[in-house]
N, C-alpha and C positions, 0 to 999 in steps of 0.2 A: 432459586436456590443456588448458592455458589459453593462449589467444592474446591477448596484451595489448600489442601494438605501438601506436604512435600513428597508425596508418593503418587505417581500416575495411576497405578492399579487401584489404590483407594479412591482416587477421584472418579475413576470410571465407575466403580461399584456404587459409590454414593450417588452419582448422577442417574445411573440406571435404576436404583431403588427409588429415588425420589420421583423420577418420571413414571416408571412402570408400576410400582406398587402403591405409591401415595398420590399419583396423579398431578404432580407438580408440573405446570405447563411450561415453565422456562427454567432450564438448568444452564449454568455456566461453569466451566471447569478450567482449572489451572493445569497447564501442561509443563511439567518440569524438564522433560527430555524431548526436544523437538522431533526426535526419531519416533516418538510414540504418537505424534499427531494423527497419523493414518488410522490408528486404532479408535481414536475419538471420532474421527470423520466417519469411519465404517459403522460405528454404533449410533450415528446421528446426534452426537453430543456437540452442540454448537450454540453459542459461540464459545471459543476457547481463548485463553490468554497464556502466552508463553513469554516469560520474562527473558529467557535466553534469546529468543528471536527478536524481541523488542530492543534488547541491549545491542545486539548485532546491527540492527537497523540504525540505531543511534550512532554507533561507531562508524558505520559506512557513511552516514550523513556528515560526519566531521572529517572524513578523509577526502581531501580535495581531488585525488586522482580518479575517484569514481565519477563518471559523467552522468550516470542514471542510478539513483538510489531508491531502493524499495523502502517505503515508509510504512505501509500498512496493507495487509492482505484481508480483503473482505470475502472470505471463502463462501459464505452462504449466498452472497450476491454475485459471486463469480467475477469480482472486480479487484483491482489493485490501485493503490495510490503511490505514485512515484514522484521524485523531485529531480529536476534537470537544471543544471547551471548553464546559462547561455554565455558564450564567450564571443570575442570579436570576430572569430573565424567561423562561427556558427552560421549555416545557411539561413536560419530563421531570424538572425539579428537584423533589425531595421524593418521587419515585415509585420504586417497586421495579422492578428490571429485568424481573421476571416479569409486571408489569402493563403494560409498554410494548408497543404494537402495532407491533413491529419488522417491517420489510418482509421478505417471504420471500426467502431467500438472503442474510440478514445475521445477525450475532451480535455482541454486545458481548463483548470478550475480557478487558479489564482496565480498572480505574479507578485513576487516580493522584490521591491526596488528601493534601495536606500533605506532599508529598515521599515518600509511601509508596504503592507499587503493590499492588493485590490483584486476584485473578482475579474477574471479574464473574460472579456466580451469581444465581439468581432472587431471593434475599433481599437482594441489594445495593441500597441506596437511593442514588440519584444526588443530589448536593448541588451548590449553586452553587460554582464554582471547580474542580470535578472535571475532570480531563482523561481522556476516555474513548477507548480504542482499540476499533475495530470492524473486523471482517473481513466483506467483502461481495462480491457479484458485481458486475462493472462495470455501470454504468447504474443502480444502486440508490441513488446518493448523494443525489439530490433527495428521495427517499422517506425516507431515514434522517435527512436534515436537517430535514424537516418534523416527524418524530416527536420528535427530540431538541431542536430549537432553535426552531422557529416555532410560534406559536399558531394 
């Protein structure tokens, strides 16, 4: 069941009724105001979709000044997907994935190079200009940033 009204309170009530009164096993809710996300989380309403958060992530993705962009938060799984742009001064440029001291709780999942994406494997060598997708536990962003971007 999907609750996608323009009102967060209505979406919460719809999900609670569907789940608790009618036994609907899977409820999905639209979150209109990201400040209300904690209420959905507290009531166990998951997954949720927030257009505002998704639009912000897309804007960050297009702003080149951001070196690490949050693309997707998987709250239920306690994971995040981020994108990192490798430049010529990145300590990871010219190194194979298997040689990188990635923080525990993180993995590189793909590398986009010249418009073509490939799955990141140990033998994949990172090059300047690569856009790298990583999946990691929340709070590991700074460690990942140090490994991939900072000397």
